[in-house]
C-alpha positions as CSV (number, residue, x, y, z in Angstrom):
1,M,-25.8,55.5,-27.6
2,D,-22.9,57.0,-25.8
3,I,-24.0,59.4,-23.0
4,N,-21.0,61.7,-23.4
5,M,-20.9,62.4,-27.2
6,P,-19.5,65.8,-28.3
7,E,-21.9,68.5,-29.4
8,M,-25.1,66.6,-28.6
9,D,-24.9,64.2,-25.6
10,G,-26.8,60.9,-25.5
11,Y,-29.7,62.4,-23.5
12,E,-30.3,65.1,-26.1
13,A,-29.9,62.7,-29.0
14,T,-32.4,60.2,-27.4
15,K,-34.9,63.0,-26.8
16,E,-34.7,63.9,-30.5
17,I,-35.1,60.3,-31.6
18,R,-38.0,59.8,-29.3
19,K,-39.8,62.8,-31.0
20,L,-39.7,60.7,-34.2
21,S,-40.2,57.2,-32.8
22,A,-40.9,55.4,-29.5
23,D,-40.1,52.1,-31.1
24,V,-36.4,52.5,-31.9
25,P,-34.5,50.6,-29.2
26,I,-31.8,52.7,-27.6
27,I,-29.2,51.3,-25.2
28,A,-27.2,53.8,-23.2
29,V,-23.5,53.2,-23.1
30,T,-21.6,55.0,-20.3
31,A,-18.8,54.8,-17.8
32,Y,-21.2,56.0,-15.1
33,A,-22.1,53.0,-13.1
34,F,-24.0,54.2,-10.1
35,A,-27.6,53.1,-9.5
36,S,-28.7,56.8,-9.7
37,D,-27.1,57.1,-13.1
38,E,-28.9,54.0,-14.3
39,E,-32.2,55.4,-13.0
40,R,-31.7,58.7,-14.7
41,I,-30.8,56.9,-18.0
42,L,-33.9,54.7,-17.9
43,N,-36.1,57.7,-17.0
44,S,-34.7,59.6,-20.0
45,G,-36.1,57.5,-22.8
46,F,-33.5,54.8,-23.1
47,D,-34.6,51.2,-23.2
48,A,-31.5,49.7,-21.5
49,Y,-28.2,50.6,-20.0
50,A,-24.7,49.1,-20.5
51,S,-21.7,50.3,-18.5
52,K,-18.2,50.5,-19.8
53,P,-16.1,48.5,-20.4
54,L,-18.7,46.7,-22.5
55,E,-19.2,43.0,-22.1
56,A,-20.0,41.8,-25.6
57,N,-22.2,38.9,-24.5
58,T,-24.3,41.2,-22.2
59,L,-24.7,43.8,-24.9
60,K,-25.7,41.1,-27.4
61,S,-28.3,39.7,-24.9
62,Q,-29.7,43.2,-24.3
63,I,-30.1,43.8,-28.0
64,G,-31.7,40.5,-28.5
65,D,-34.2,41.1,-25.7
66,L,-35.1,44.5,-27.0
67,L,-35.7,43.2,-30.5
68,K,-37.8,40.4,-29.2
69,K,-40.0,42.8,-27.3
70,R,-40.4,45.0,-30.4
71,I,-41.4,42.0,-32.5
72,L,-44.0,40.9,-29.9
73,L,-45.5,44.4,-30.0
74,V,-45.9,44.5,-33.8
């Protein structure tokens, strides 16, 4: 989920998704890379954080980790 989307930003979109499901994994994607940004993101309902430019292997690993956690919870 990109943080700076037009019309509805990533925070608002995530808030709406969380109203429907706590189980949908959401990774924030943003150019903001400060520790305070990451803290705000993780406290806003996102499951993980990836800074731009994206590192494909890191994103793949994050997705795999989140899916494994979801499978273990089922």
